[in-house]
One Martini backbone bead per residue (centre of mass of N, CA, C, O) as a GRO file, in nm:
protein
  200
    1UNK     BB    1  13.632   9.342   9.267
    2UNK     BB    2  13.952   9.439   9.204
    3UNK     BB    3  14.116   9.747   9.233
    4UNK     BB    4  14.412   9.662   9.156
    5UNK     BB    5  14.295   9.597   8.838
    6UNK     BB    6  14.249   9.905   8.833
    7UNK     BB    7  14.135  10.238   8.747
    8UNK     BB    8  14.149  10.540   8.889
    9UNK     BB    9  13.924  10.834   8.832
   10UNK     BB   10  13.782  10.892   9.121
   11UNK     BB   11  13.549  11.078   9.321
   12UNK     BB   12  13.211  11.022   9.485
   13UNK     BB   13  13.118  11.108   9.778
   14UNK     BB   14  13.412  10.957   9.867
   15UNK     BB   15  13.401  10.740   9.632
   16UNK     BB   16  13.584  10.526   9.469
   17UNK     BB   17  13.658  10.515   9.113
   18UNK     BB   18  13.654  10.237   8.888
   19UNK     BB   19  13.835  10.088   8.599
   20UNK     BB   20  13.831   9.814   8.431
   21UNK     BB   21  13.987   9.662   8.168
   22UNK     BB   22  13.717   9.523   8.060
   23UNK     BB   23  13.560   9.795   7.986
   24UNK     BB   24  13.684   9.849   7.713
   25UNK     BB   25  13.555   9.635   7.548
   26UNK     BB   26  13.248   9.706   7.586
   27UNK     BB   27  13.282  10.001   7.490
   28UNK     BB   28  13.360   9.938   7.202
   29UNK     BB   29  13.124   9.754   7.119
   30UNK     BB   30  12.904   9.963   7.171
   31UNK     BB   31  13.013  10.183   6.985
   32UNK     BB   32  13.013  10.016   6.721
   33UNK     BB   33  12.712   9.944   6.729
   34UNK     BB   34  12.606  10.238   6.732
   35UNK     BB   35  12.749  10.344   6.475
   36UNK     BB   36  12.599  10.142   6.289
   37UNK     BB   37  12.307  10.213   6.367
   38UNK     BB   38  12.325  10.525   6.296
   39UNK     BB   39  12.408  10.477   5.990
   40UNK     BB   40  12.152  10.325   5.906
   41UNK     BB   41  11.923  10.534   6.033
   42UNK     BB   42  12.130  10.801   5.950
   43UNK     BB   43  12.234  10.893   5.643
   44UNK     BB   44  12.235  11.222   5.676
   45UNK     BB   45  12.477  11.188   5.836
   46UNK     BB   46  12.777  11.191   5.934
   47UNK     BB   47  13.051  11.021   6.050
   48UNK     BB   48  13.108  11.195   6.291
   49UNK     BB   49  12.826  11.179   6.410
   50UNK     BB   50  12.792  10.880   6.443
   51UNK     BB   51  13.041  10.847   6.648
   52UNK     BB   52  12.987  11.066   6.843
   53UNK     BB   53  12.712  10.950   6.943
   54UNK     BB   54  12.826  10.680   7.020
   55UNK     BB   55  13.025  10.764   7.245
   56UNK     BB   56  12.831  10.930   7.415
   57UNK     BB   57  12.627  10.701   7.470
   58UNK     BB   58  12.830  10.513   7.614
   59UNK     BB   59  12.904  10.707   7.839
   60UNK     BB   60  12.608  10.737   7.946
   61UNK     BB   61  12.564  10.445   8.014
   62UNK     BB   62  12.795  10.433   8.227
   63UNK     BB   63  12.673  10.654   8.388
   64UNK     BB   64  12.421  10.505   8.462
   65UNK     BB   65  12.566  10.269   8.616
   66UNK     BB   66  12.689  10.460   8.822
   67UNK     BB   67  12.421  10.572   8.932
   68UNK     BB   68  12.310  10.293   9.033
   69UNK     BB   69  12.561  10.245   9.234
   70UNK     BB   70  12.520  10.502   9.390
   71UNK     BB   71  12.244  10.441   9.511
   72UNK     BB   72  12.324  10.214   9.687
   73UNK     BB   73  12.545  10.364   9.842
   74UNK     BB   74  12.382  10.586   9.973
   75UNK     BB   75  12.197  10.407  10.136
   76UNK     BB   76  12.409  10.256  10.291
   77UNK     BB   77  12.519  10.519  10.440
   78UNK     BB   78  12.263  10.584  10.584
   79UNK     BB   79  12.332  10.293  10.752
   80UNK     BB   80  12.645  10.302  10.815
   81UNK     BB   81  12.764  10.176  10.547
   82UNK     BB   82  13.048  10.085  10.398
   83UNK     BB   83  13.201  10.224  10.101
   84UNK     BB   84  13.486  10.130   9.903
   85UNK     BB   85  13.364  10.103   9.604
   86UNK     BB   86  13.344  10.148   9.234
   87UNK     BB   87  13.310   9.927   8.951
   88UNK     BB   88  13.382   9.913   8.616
   89UNK     BB   89  13.275   9.641   8.397
   90UNK     BB   90  13.186   9.428   8.147
   91UNK     BB   91  12.903   9.372   8.336
   92UNK     BB   92  12.927   9.685   8.461
   93UNK     BB   93  12.875   9.705   8.807
   94UNK     BB   94  13.019   9.758   9.144
   95UNK     BB   95  12.955   9.763   9.485
   96UNK     BB   96  13.164   9.797   9.775
   97UNK     BB   97  13.034   9.655  10.056
   98UNK     BB   98  13.149   9.579  10.367
   99UNK     BB   99  12.854   9.497  10.476
  100UNK     BB  100  12.585   9.363  10.593
  101UNK     BB  101  12.298   9.406  10.670
  102UNK     BB  102  12.091   9.395  10.978
  103UNK     BB  103  11.837   9.440  10.804
  104UNK     BB  104  11.591   9.389  10.584
  105UNK     BB  105  11.512   9.682  10.509
  106UNK     BB  106  11.801   9.768  10.423
  107UNK     BB  107  11.826   9.560  10.190
  108UNK     BB  108  11.589   9.656  10.030
  109UNK     BB  109  11.662   9.963   9.993
  110UNK     BB  110  11.939   9.910   9.854
  111UNK     BB  111  11.834   9.734   9.621
  112UNK     BB  112  11.604   9.931   9.499
  113UNK     BB  113  11.770  10.188   9.427
  114UNK     BB  114  11.869  10.104   9.142
  115UNK     BB  115  11.616  10.062   8.972
  116UNK     BB  116  11.494  10.335   9.032
  117UNK     BB  117  11.725  10.496   8.896
  118UNK     BB  118  11.686  10.371   8.618
  119UNK     BB  119  11.389  10.464   8.573
  120UNK     BB  120  11.452  10.759   8.594
  121UNK     BB  121  11.639  10.785   8.356
  122UNK     BB  122  11.440  10.680   8.148
  123UNK     BB  123  11.241  10.921   8.199
  124UNK     BB  124  11.440  11.148   8.113
  125UNK     BB  125  11.497  11.037   7.825
  126UNK     BB  126  11.217  11.032   7.732
  127UNK     BB  127  11.147  11.331   7.768
  128UNK     BB  128  11.351  11.416   7.538
  129UNK     BB  129  11.176  11.280   7.305
  130UNK     BB  130  10.953  11.505   7.309
  131UNK     BB  131  11.169  11.738   7.196
  132UNK     BB  132  11.341  11.512   7.029
  133UNK     BB  133  11.369  11.376   6.745
  134UNK     BB  134  11.510  11.082   6.613
  135UNK     BB  135  11.666  11.257   6.377
  136UNK     BB  136  11.826  11.351   6.609
  137UNK     BB  137  12.088  11.317   6.818
  138UNK     BB  138  11.937  11.356   7.089
  139UNK     BB  139  11.705  11.158   7.025
  140UNK     BB  140  11.874  10.893   6.963
  141UNK     BB  141  12.012  10.895   7.241
  142UNK     BB  142  11.745  10.895   7.418
  143UNK     BB  143  11.610  10.637   7.317
  144UNK     BB  144  11.838  10.430   7.392
  145UNK     BB  145  11.865  10.523   7.707
  146UNK     BB  146  11.568  10.471   7.781
  147UNK     BB  147  11.572  10.160   7.714
  148UNK     BB  148  11.831  10.062   7.875
  149UNK     BB  149  11.725  10.158   8.160
  150UNK     BB  150  11.465   9.987   8.163
  151UNK     BB  151  11.606   9.714   8.124
  152UNK     BB  152  11.797   9.732   8.375
  153UNK     BB  153  11.571   9.730   8.576
  154UNK     BB  154  11.424   9.470   8.501
  155UNK     BB  155  11.673   9.273   8.515
  156UNK     BB  156  11.737   9.348   8.824
  157UNK     BB  157  11.440   9.230   8.931
  158UNK     BB  158  11.525   8.965   8.914
  159UNK     BB  159  11.507   8.676   9.147
  160UNK     BB  160  11.846   8.664   9.122
  161UNK     BB  161  12.110   8.588   9.271
  162UNK     BB  162  12.287   8.903   9.282
  163UNK     BB  163  12.054   9.054   9.199
  164UNK     BB  164  11.849   9.290   9.315
  165UNK     BB  165  11.593   9.094   9.311
  166UNK     BB  166  11.742   8.883   9.506
  167UNK     BB  167  11.776   9.083   9.744
  168UNK     BB  168  11.481   9.152   9.776
  169UNK     BB  169  11.386   8.864   9.825
  170UNK     BB  170  11.559   8.823  10.077
  171UNK     BB  171  11.433   9.041  10.235
  172UNK     BB  172  11.151   8.925  10.249
  173UNK     BB  173  11.228   8.647  10.373
  174UNK     BB  174  11.355   8.774  10.620
  175UNK     BB  175  11.116   8.932  10.727
  176UNK     BB  176  10.931   8.683  10.767
  177UNK     BB  177  11.152   8.468  10.913
  178UNK     BB  178  11.408   8.595  11.058
  179UNK     BB  179  11.621   8.444  10.848
  180UNK     BB  180  11.915   8.490  10.684
  181UNK     BB  181  11.995   8.196  10.588
  182UNK     BB  182  11.720   8.111  10.464
  183UNK     BB  183  11.715   8.356  10.260
  184UNK     BB  184  11.981   8.292  10.115
  185UNK     BB  185  11.888   8.020  10.002
  186UNK     BB  186  11.638   8.110   9.852
  187UNK     BB  187  11.787   8.309   9.666
  188UNK     BB  188  11.982   8.097   9.545
  189UNK     BB  189  11.760   7.921   9.417
  190UNK     BB  190  11.635   8.141   9.245
  191UNK     BB  191  11.905   8.206   9.079
  192UNK     BB  192  11.903   7.922   8.936
  193UNK     BB  193  11.639   7.952   8.788
  194UNK     BB  194  11.705   8.199   8.637
  195UNK     BB  195  11.949   8.088   8.490
  196UNK     BB  196  11.811   7.851   8.346
  197UNK     BB  197  11.608   8.026   8.193
  198UNK     BB  198  11.829   8.194   8.034
  199UNK     BB  199  11.938   7.939   7.889
  200UNK     BB  200  11.659   7.842   7.764
   0.00000   0.00000   0.00000
């Protein structure tokens, strides 16, 4: 993802954060979908409430993706690997890490940090649902975000490169064989199988 085609919105932990133009498309689509969902499920709310919660939920969703990518980035920096930027775009987010890890354990820890962070957020939002019923705005927001973060974590754990699960799989093969090239080929083959499975 080329930051040159994106809008820089700030820095977090010294890492430049960008929003790609395509992000606007998915943000609008998710907001419209949520607004319609909340309108149907919560007819007692006003239109302002429906769409306000829709917008806030969308923003928190992309905040969750940013948190996911920041988790990768923080672990990478622990290993002295430079992180050039994080960009949010139509398919989610991507952290631009300057170079590949030099050890299998480094790749494993960098890759797994994202799904763990998403599971953590899913747990936090689920905890909110215990205090706020679904009929409230906070409860409705928390239910959706708990589910989407759990889904994001599980999806990213699929062993298909370049998903986090594919990188975890490559790290495991790399650690066993001590051969990065062989591990990359294995992860690529696994990625094709996952892709074909999703198509089917």
